[in-house]
PAZAPA-4460 file (N, C-alpha, C; in steps of 0.05 Angstrom, whole numbers, plus 32768, in hexadecimal, padded with zeros to 4 digits):
% residues 228
    n_x    n_y    n_z   ca_x   ca_y   ca_z    c_x    c_y    c_z   seq   type   mol
   7BA4   8490   7E97   7BA5   8478   7E97   7BB3   8465   7E84     1      X     A
   7BBB   847B   7E75   7BDC   848C   7E65   7BF2   8483   7E77     2      X     A
   7BFC   8491   7E95   7C00   849E   7E9D   7C10   8485   7EB9     3      X     A
   7C01   8463   7EB4   7C0C   8452   7EC6   7C09   843A   7EB5     4      X     A
   7C1D   8435   7E98   7C1D   8421   7E86   7C41   8413   7E95     5      X     A
   7C47   841E   7EA9   7C5D   8417   7EB1   7C5F   8408   7ED2     6      X     A
   7C41   8419   7ED9   7C34   83FD   7EF0   7C19   83F0   7EE4     7      X     A
   7C2A   83CE   7EDD   7C17   83B3   7ECE   7BFF   83BC   7EE5     8      X     A
   7C04   83AD   7F05   7BE4   83B8   7F14   7BD1   83C5   7F1B     9      X     A
   7BE0   83E6   7F0F   7BCC   83F6   7F0A   7BC4   83FB   7EF1    10      X     A
   7BD1   83FC   7EDC   7BC6   83F2   7EC7   7BAE   83E4   7EC5    11      X     A
   7BAA   83D2   7ECF   7BA3   83B7   7EC3   7B87   83C2   7ED7    12      X     A
   7B87   83C2   7EF5   7B68   83CC   7F02   7B62   83E6   7EF6    13      X     A
   7B72   83FE   7EEA   7B58   8415   7EDC   7B50   8405   7EC6    14      X     A
   7B5E   83F0   7EB4   7B51   83ED   7EA4   7B35   83D2   7EAD    15      X     A
   7B36   83B9   7EC0   7B24   83B7   7EC3   7B0B   83C3   7ED1    16      X     A
   7B17   83CE   7EDC   7B00   83EC   7EEC   7AEC   83EF   7EDE    17      X     A
   7AF9   83F8   7EC2   7AF4   8407   7EB1   7ADC   83F7   7EA4    18      X     A
   7AE3   83DB   7E93   7ACE   83D9   7E8B   7AC2   83D6   7E95    19      X     A
   7AC9   83BE   7EBD   7AAA   83B0   7ECC   7A96   83CA   7ED1    20      X     A
   7AA1   83DE   7ED8   7A8D   83FA   7EE3   7A77   83FD   7ED6    21      X     A
   7A7E   8406   7EAF   7A7D   8416   7EA0   7A57   83F4   7E9A    22      X     A
   7A65   83D8   7E95   7A50   83CA   7E9F   7A3F   83CD   7EA5    23      X     A
   7A43   83C6   7EC2   7A34   83C5   7ED5   7A2D   83E6   7EE8    24      X     A
   7A38   83F6   7ED2   7A1F   8415   7EE1   7A01   8409   7ECC    25      X     A
   7A14   8406   7EAA   79F6   8404   7E9A   79E5   83F9   7EA5    26      X     A
   79EA   83D8   7EAC   79DF   83C7   7EC2   79D1   83C9   7ECC    27      X     A
   79D9   83DB   7EDC   79C8   83E6   7F00   79B3   8405   7EEB    28      X     A
   79B7   8409   7ED5   79A3   841D   7EDB   7989   840D   7EB8    29      X     A
   7993   83FC   7EBC   7976   83EF   7EA3   797C   83DD   7EB0    30      X     A
   797A   83D3   7EC7   796D   83C3   7ED2   7958   83CF   7EED    31      X     A
   7968   83E4   7EEC   7952   83F3   7F01   7943   8405   7EF4    32      X     A
   7937   840B   7EE5   7930   8415   7EC9   7917   8408   7EC3    33      X     A
   7922   83EC   7EC0   790A   83E4   7EBB   78F5   83DA   7ECE    34      X     A
   7902   83D3   7EEF   78F3   83D2   7EF8   78DE   83EC   7F01    35      X     A
   78EC   83FD   7EF6   78D4   8417   7F02   78C3   8421   7EE8    36      X     A
   78C7   8400   7EDC   78BA   83FD   7EBB   78C3   8417   7EAE    37      X     A
   78D3   8415   7EA8   78DA   8427   7E8E   78EC   8413   7E7D    38      X     A
   78DC   8417   7E68   78E7   83FC   7E56   78F2   840D   7E3C    39      X     A
   790A   841F   7E3F   790C   8429   7E24   7939   8421   7E35    40      X     A
   7947   841D   7E4C   7961   8418   7E4F   795E   8404   7E43    41      X     A
   794C   83EC   7E43   7955   83D2   7E37   794F   83D7   7E1A    42      X     A
   7940   83E8   7E10   7936   83DD   7DF6   7953   83F0   7DEF    43      X     A
   796F   83FB   7E04   7986   840A   7DEC   7999   8400   7DED    44      X     A
   7993   83DC   7DE7   79AE   83CF   7DE7   79C1   83D2   7DFC    45      X     A
   79C1   83E0   7E15   79D5   83DA   7E1A   79E6   83CD   7E2D    46      X     A
   79C7   83AE   7E31   79DA   83A1   7E3A   79EE   838F   7E29    47      X     A
   79EA   8395   7E11   79F3   8381   7E06   7A1C   8382   7DFD    48      X     A
   7A2E   8376   7DF7   7A39   8375   7E04   7A62   8393   7DF3    49      X     A
   7A42   839C   7DE0   7A54   83B3   7DD1   7A5F   83C3   7DE4    50      X     A
   7A82   83DA   7DE3   7A7D   83F5   7DF2   7A78   8409   7DE2    51      X     A
   7A6D   8404   7DC4   7A76   8418   7DB6   7A59   8431   7DB3    52      X     A
   7A3B   8426   7DD4   7A2E   8435   7DDA   7A2B   8441   7DE8    53      X     A
   7A41   8439   7DF2   7A4D   843D   7E1F   7A5F   8458   7E18    54      X     A
   7A65   8454   7E07   7A7E   846A   7E0A   7A88   8480   7DF0    55      X     A
   7A8C   849E   7DF6   7A91   84AE   7DDC   7AAE   84A7   7DD4    56      X     A
   7AB0   84BC   7DCC   7AD2   84C0   7DC5   7AE0   84CA   7DD7    57      X     A
   7AD0   84E5   7DE0   7ADC   84F7   7DF6   7ADE   84D7   7E16    58      X     A
   7ACB   84CA   7E18   7AC3   84C0   7E26   7AE5   84BA   7E20    59      X     A
   7AE6   84A2   7E18   7B0F   8497   7E0A   7B11   84A4   7E1A    60      X     A
   7B29   84B7   7E11   7B37   84CE   7E0D   7B32   84D2   7E29    61      X     A
   7B1A   84DB   7E42   7B29   84E4   7E5E   7B2E   84C7   7E69    62      X     A
   7B2D   84AD   7E5A   7B30   8493   7E70   7B4B   8491   7E69    63      X     A
   7B5C   8490   7E4A   7B6A   848D   7E4D   7B7D   84A1   7E5D    64      X     A
   7B80   84BF   7E58   7B8F   84CB   7E5B   7B8D   84C3   7E7E    65      X     A
   7B74   84CF   7E87   7B76   84D5   7EA3   7B65   84B9   7EBD    66      X     A
   7B65   849F   7EAA   7B54   848F   7EB1   7B3F   8488   7EB8    67      X     A
   7B26   84A2   7EC1   7B14   84A1   7EBA   7AF4   84A9   7EA7    68      X     A
   7AE6   84A4   7EA2   7AD1   84AC   7E94   7AB8   84A9   7E97    69      X     A
   7AA4   84B7   7E88   7A88   84AA   7E92   7A83   8494   7E77    70      X     A
   7A5D   848A   7E7A   7A57   847F   7E6C   7A48   84A1   7E57    71      X     A
   7A37   8491   7E41   7A2D   8494   7E32   7A0D   848D   7E39    72      X     A
   7A02   84A1   7E3C   79E6   849F   7E4F   79C9   8492   7E47    73      X     A
   79C3   8483   7E51   79AC   8478   7E4C   7991   8473   7E4F    74      X     A
   7984   847B   7E32   7968   848D   7E32   7951   847B   7E37    75      X     A
   7943   848B   7E48   7934   8497   7E5C   791E   849D   7E56    76      X     A
   78FB   8496   7E69   78F5   84AC   7E72   78E8   84BE   7E72    77      X     A
   7903   84D4   7E6B   78FD   84EB   7E84   78F0   8500   7E7C    78      X     A
   78E3   84FB   7E6A   78D9   850B   7E5C   78C3   8512   7E6B    79      X     A
   78BE   8503   7E6F   789B   8510   7E85   78A0   8517   7EA3    80      X     A
   7899   851E   7EA5   78A0   852C   7ECA   7891   8517   7ED1    81      X     A
   788A   8507   7ED5   7879   8500   7EE4   788C   84EA   7EEA    82      X     A
   789A   84E9   7EDC   78AB   84C6   7EDE   78C5   84C9   7EE4    83      X     A
   78C7   84E8   7EF1   78E6   84F6   7EF5   78F7   84ED   7F10    84      X     A
   78EB   84D9   7F1E   78F2   84DB   7F37   78F1   84B5   7F34    85      X     A
   78E3   84AC   7F1B   78F0   8484   7F1A   7907   848B   7F05    86      X     A
   790B   84A5   7EF5   791F   8495   7EEE   7940   84A7   7EFF    87      X     A
   7930   84B7   7F0D   7946   84BE   7F19   795D   84AC   7F30    88      X     A
   7942   8495   7F2C   794A   847E   7F44   7962   846D   7F30    89      X     A
   7951   8463   7F17   7966   8458   7F00   7978   845E   7EF8    90      X     A
   797E   847F   7EF6   7999   848B   7EFB   79AD   848D   7F15    91      X     A
   79A6   8486   7F1E   79BE   8488   7F3D   79BC   8464   7F46    92      X     A
   79B3   8450   7F30   79C2   844B   7F2E   79DD   8438   7F25    93      X     A
   79DC   844A   7F1A   79F7   8445   7F0C   7A0F   8454   7F1D    94      X     A
   7A14   846B   7F22   7A21   8469   7F45   7A26   8460   7F58    95      X     A
   7A00   8458   7F5C   7A0E   843B   7F69   7A1B   8425   7F6C    96      X     A
   7A1C   841B   7F54   7A22   8406   7F4B   7A4E   840E   7F50    97      X     A
   7A45   8426   7F46   7A66   8422   7F3E   7A71   842D   7F68    98      X     A
   7A63   8429   7F78   7A6A   8437   7F9B   7A76   8418   7F98    99      X     A
   7A58   8407   7F9C   7A59   83ED   7FA2   7A6E   83E0   7F9E   100      X     A
   7A7A   83E3   7F84   7A92   83D3   7F78   7AAA   83E6   7F82   101      X     A
   7AAB   8401   7F7F   7AC3   8406   7F96   7AC8   83FE   7FB0   102      X     A
   7AAD   83F7   7FBF   7AB1   83E8   7FDB   7ABB   83C7   7FDA   103      X     A
   7AB3   83BF   7FC4   7ABB   83A0   7FBA   7AD6   8398   7FAD   104      X     A
   7AE0   83B2   7FAD   7B02   83A7   7FAA   7B09   83BD   7FBF   105      X     A
   7AF9   83C4   7FC8   7B0F   83D1   7FE5   7B14   83BA   8004   106      X     A
   7AF2   83A5   8000   7AF6   838F   800B   7B05   8372   8006   107      X     A
   7B0D   8373   7FE6   7B17   8368   7FDE   7B39   8368   7FE1   108      X     A
   7B48   8384   7FDC   7B5F   8386   7FF5   7B64   838A   8008   109      X     A
   7B4D   8391   801B   7B56   8383   8037   7B67   8364   8036   110      X     A
   7B4F   834E   8028   7B54   833F   801F   7B75   8321   8014   111      X     A
   7B74   8343   7FFF   7B8D   833F   7FFF   7BAD   8337   8009   112      X     A
   7BA2   8355   800D   7BBA   835D   802C   7BB8   8368   8035   113      X     A
   7BC0   8376   8050   7BB4   838D   8061   7BC7   839E   806B   114      X     A
   7BBC   83B5   804E   7BC0   83CD   8040   7BC0   83E6   8062   115      X     A
   7BD6   83F8   8059   7BD2   840F   806D   7BD4   8429   8054   116      X     A
   7BCB   8426   803F   7BDA   8426   8033   7BC8   843D   8010   117      X     A
   7BBF   8454   8010   7BC7   8467   8008   7BD2   8476   800F   118      X     A
   7BE5   8481   7FFC   7BFA   8493   8005   7BED   84AB   7FFA   119      X     A
   7BEC   84C5   7FFF   7BD9   84D7   7FE1   7BFC   84F2   7FE6   120      X     A
   7BFA   84FA   7FD1   7C07   851C   7FD7   7BED   8537   7FCB   121      X     A
   7BDE   8536   7FDD   7BC8   854C   7FD8   7BAF   8547   7FC6   122      X     A
   7BA0   853F   7FC0   7B95   8530   7FAB   7B9D   8521   7F95   123      X     A
   7BA8   8506   7F9D   7BBF   84EF   7F83   7BD2   84E3   7F92   124      X     A
   7BC5   84CC   7F93   7BC1   84B6   7F86   7BE0   84A7   7F82   125      X     A
   7BFA   84AC   7FA2   7C12   84A0   7FA0   7C1C   8486   7F9C   126      X     A
   7C10   8472   7FB2   7C16   8460   7FB3   7BFB   8452   7FB6   127      X     A
   7BFA   842D   7FAD   7BE6   8423   7FB1   7BF9   840E   7FC6   128      X     A
   7BED   83FE   7FD9   7BFF   83EB   7FE6   7C1E   83EA   7FE5   129      X     A
   7C22   83D0   7FE7   7C45   83C4   7FEA   7C50   83C9   7FCF   130      X     A
   7C5A   83C7   7FC3   7C64   83D8   7FA8   7C6C   83B3   7F9B   131      X     A
   7C74   83A4   7FAE   7C70   8382   7FA3   7C4D   8379   7F9E   132      X     A
   7C3B   838A   7FB4   7C22   8379   7FB5   7C0C   8386   7FA0   133      X     A
   7C0D   8369   7F8D   7BF9   836D   7F6C   7BEB   8374   7F71   134      X     A
   7BD2   835C   7F84   7BC6   8357   7F7E   7BB0   8370   7F98   135      X     A
   7BBD   8372   7FAB   7BAD   8389   7FBF   7BB6   83A5   7FAE   136      X     A
   7BC5   83A4   7F9E   7BCE   83C3   7F8E   7BBD   83C4   7F78   137      X     A
   7BB6   83AC   7F5E   7BA4   83A7   7F49   7B8A   83B6   7F53   138      X     A
   7B7B   83A4   7F7B   7B60   83AA   7F77   7B59   83C4   7F84   139      X     A
   7B78   83D2   7F88   7B6D   83E3   7FA2   7B73   83FC   7F84   140      X     A
   7B7A   83F9   7F6F   7B73   840A   7F5A   7B56   8409   7F52   141      X     A
   7B52   83EB   7F4F   7B34   83F0   7F4F   7B21   8403   7F5B   142      X     A
   7B28   83F7   7F72   7B13   8410   7F86   7B1D   8432   7F73   143      X     A
   7B30   8435   7F7B   7B36   8452   7F6F   7B2C   845A   7F54   144      X     A
   7B29   8450   7F3A   7B14   8444   7F27   7AFC   8448   7F2E   145      X     A
   7AF7   843D   7F49   7AD0   8437   7F42   7AD0   8451   7F57   146      X     A
   7AE1   8451   7F6D   7AD3   846B   7F76   7AD3   8480   7F5F   147      X     A
   7AE7   848A   7F5D   7AEE   8497   7F31   7ACF   849F   7F29   148      X     A
   7AD4   847F   7F28   7AB3   8488   7F11   7A98   8491   7F1A   149      X     A
   7A90   8489   7F34   7A7C   8494   7F48   7A76   84B2   7F55   150      X     A
   7A97   84B5   7F4C   7A94   84DE   7F54   7A92   84DD   7F45   151      X     A
   7A9F   84E1   7F2D   7A95   84EA   7F0C   7A7D   84EB   7F07   152      X     A
   7A72   84CD   7F09   7A61   84C6   7EFE   7A3E   84DF   7F10   153      X     A
   7A4B   84ED   7F2A   7A34   84FC   7F3B   7A39   8513   7F37   154      X     A
   7A56   8521   7F1E   7A4E   854A   7F2A   7A3B   8548   7F08   155      X     A
   7A31   8554   7F14   7A17   856B   7F08   7A1F   857F   7EEE   156      X     A
   7A2F   8564   7EDF   7A21   8570   7EC9   7A22   8555   7EB6   157      X     A
   7A0F   856D   7E9C   7A11   8540   7E87   7A1C   8545   7E6A   158      X     A
   7A2F   852D   7E67   7A07   851B   7E76   7A1B   8508   7E7C   159      X     A
   7A28   851F   7EA1   7A21   84FB   7EB2   7A0C   84F3   7EBC   160      X     A
   7A0E   84E2   7EC3   79EB   84D8   7EDE   79E9   84F2   7EEF   161      X     A
   7A02   84F8   7EFB   79F6   8520   7F09   79EB   852E   7F05   162      X     A
   79F2   852E   7EDE   79E6   8545   7ED8   79C9   853F   7ECA   163      X     A
   79C8   8527   7EC0   79B1   8525   7EBA   799B   8527   7ED4   164      X     A
   799E   8526   7EE8   7988   852B   7F02   7992   8542   7F09   165      X     A
   7999   854D   7F08   79A1   8568   7F06   7991   8581   7EF5   166      X     A
   7985   8567   7EE0   7978   8581   7ED5   7956   856F   7ECD   167      X     A
   795C   855B   7ED3   7941   854E   7ED8   792F   8556   7EF2   168      X     A
   7942   8550   7F15   7929   855D   7F19   792E   857E   7F21   169      X     A
   793C   8581   7F0C   793E   85A9   7F08   7929   85B5   7F09   170      X     A
   7923   85D1   7F0E   7909   85E0   7EF3   7909   85E0   7ECE   171      X     A
   78FC   85D6   7EC0   78F3   85DF   7EB2   78EC   85FC   7EA3   172      X     A
   78F6   8612   7EBD   7906   862D   7EA8   7904   8624   7E97   173      X     A
   7901   863D   7E81   7919   8638   7E60   7935   863F   7E63   174      X     A
   793E   864C   7E7A   7961   8657   7E7C   796E   8638   7E81   175      X     A
   795D   8629   7E98   7962   860D   7EA5   7965   8605   7E8B   176      X     A
   7952   8606   7E77   7957   85EC   7E5E   7966   85F3   7E46   177      X     A
   7967   860A   7E4A   798A   861A   7E38   7994   8616   7E41   178      X     A
   799C   8614   7E58   79BC   85FF   7E64   79B9   85ED   7E63   179      X     A
   79A6   85DD   7E61   79AD   85BA   7E5D   79AD   85BE   7E41   180      X     A
   79A5   85C7   7E32   79B0   85BB   7E19   79CC   85C5   7E0A   181      X     A
   79CD   85DF   7E1F   79E6   85E3   7E13   79FC   85C7   7E1F   182      X     A
   79FA   85C0   7E32   7A07   85B0   7E36   7A05   858F   7E35   183      X     A
   79EB   8587   7E27   79F5   8573   7E25   79EF   8576   7E07   184      X     A
   79E6   8589   7DF9   79E3   8585   7DD8   7A00   859E   7DCA   185      X     A
   7A0A   85A5   7DDB   7A19   85B7   7DCF   7A2F   85B0   7DD7   186      X     A
   7A32   85A1   7DEA   7A49   858F   7DFA   7A5B   859E   7E02   187      X     A
   7A51   85AC   7E10   7A57   85BD   7E2A   7A63   85AF   7E3C   188      X     A
   7A47   85A3   7E43   7A5B   858F   7E67   7A6B   857B   7E58   189      X     A
   7A6E   856B   7E44   7A88   8559   7E33   7A9B   8573   7E49   190      X     A
   7AA8   858E   7E39   7AB9   859C   7E37   7AC0   859F   7E50   191      X     A
   7AAD   85A6   7E63   7AB5   85A4   7E81   7ABC   8586   7E9B   192      X     A
   7ABA   8570   7E8C   7AC1   8560   7E93   7AD8   8551   7E8A   193      X     A
   7AD9   856B   7E75   7AFD   8553   7E64   7B08   856B   7E89   194      X     A
   7B03   858A   7E7C   7B18   8595   7E89   7B21   858C   7EAF   195      X     A
   7B09   8584   7EC0   7B12   8577   7EC8   7B19   8561   7ED7   196      X     A
   7B17   8551   7EB4   7B23   8535   7EC2   7B44   853D   7EB3   197      X     A
   7B44   854B   7E98   7B66   854F   7E91   7B74   8562   7E98   198      X     A
   7B6F   856D   7EA9   7B7A   8581   7EAE   7B84   8587   7EC2   199      X     A
   7B81   8574   7EDB   7B98   856A   7EE2   7BAE   855C   7EE3   200      X     A
   7B9D   8552   7ED6   7BB4   853B   7EC1   7BCE   8545   7EAC   201      X     A
   7BC5   855D   7EA5   7BDB   856A   7E98   7BEC   8574   7EA0   202      X     A
   7BDE   8592   7EB5   7BE5   85A0   7EC9   7BE6   859A   7EE6   203      X     A
   7BF3   858D   7EEA   7BED   857A   7F05   7BF0   8599   7F21   204      X     A
   7BF7   85A9   7F1C   7BE5   85C9   7F33   7BCE   85CB   7F2E   205      X     A
   7BBB   85BD   7F1C   7B9E   85C5   7F19   7B96   85B0   7F30   206      X     A
   7B79   85AA   7F4A   7B81   85A7   7F5B   7B65   8586   7F44   207      X     A
   7B66   8575   7F4A   7B58   856E   7F3E   7B3A   8564   7F55   208      X     A
   7B23   856A   7F46   7B06   856F   7F53   7B02   854F   7F5D   209      X     A
   7B10   8539   7F4D   7B05   8512   7F54   7B17   850E   7F68   210      X     A
   7B36   851A   7F58   7B4A   8510   7F74   7B40   8515   7F8F   211      X     A
   7B3D   852D   7FA2   7B30   853A   7FB2   7B15   8516   7FBE   212      X     A
   7B0E   8517   7FB6   7AF7   8504   7FB9   7AFA   84F3   7FBC   213      X     A
   7B0A   84E2   7FA5   7B19   84C8   7FA5   7B1C   84CD   7FC8   214      X     A
   7B33   84D3   7FD8   7B47   84C3   7FED   7B20   84C4   8001   215      X     A
   7B1A   84D4   8009   7B07   84C7   801C   7AEA   84C6   801C   216      X     A
   7AE5   84B8   800A   7AD0   849C   7FF1   7AE9   8485   8000   217      X     A
   7B03   8477   7FF2   7B0C   8467   7FEE   7B11   8464   8011   218      X     A
   7B14   8478   8032   7B20   8477   8040   7B03   8473   804E   219      X     A
   7AEF   8477   804D   7AD3   846D   8056   7ACF   845B   8050   220      X     A
   7AC8   8453   8037   7AC8   8433   802B   7AE0   841C   803F   221      X     A
   7AF3   842E   803D   7B10   8419   8051   7B05   841C   8069   222      X     A
   7AFE   8427   807C   7AF0   842F   808E   7ADC   8415   80A4   223      X     A
   7ACE   8412   8087   7ABD   83FF   808E   7AC6   83DE   808A   224      X     A
   7AE0   83D2   807E   7AE4   83C4   808A   7AF7   83BB   808E   225      X     A
   7B06   83E8   809B   7B1F   83DA   80AE   7B3E   83DC   8094   226      X     A
   7B2D   83DE   808E   7B4C   83ED   8075   7B53   8409   807F   227      X     A
   7B6E   8415   807D   7B79   8424   807F   7B86   843B   806E   228      X     A
***
């Protein structure tokens, strides 16, 4: 995010998308969890306006530098194995909310401007829309950020939703439980996520896992509404 201080449309798009995405992600998980009869997420206070419970200091650092981060896990009744598929449904609602937002932003960009639009070098986006087309650039940077949040949330590394799904649906062997403990409680997972997000930003020769997937995803969503 800090690398876009000179680009008002990009900076505003990233900030708006992060705020909207974080709240939409949590709301989706809380609502779906309630539908599958898990009251814990609703009692966790994640439907309030406060960002304090949603973000860790590590995620904030990632957002400031890389423009994308993760939300703190919402407590769910995932201790009971018989409820694991209910919990999995609620967890997937968060990434799905990001995907819908990315699609909506792409559709909005189509009506704001008919762009040919995404120019990239390797796995990095270097241009979105025309330089003077503020609204189209704003919406497309929102789409990029929503898509980044979607991809990051599905990486199989706790504390992401994908990481929780991996250990929720995986075996319950001692080795598997030890790996889960190290990744979640000893913050190995956070270290891996920070490396994935920050190393490509700080060292441009390092390939970006998220960046390599953003362009195909956005082009796929754009193809649904005829945006190139």
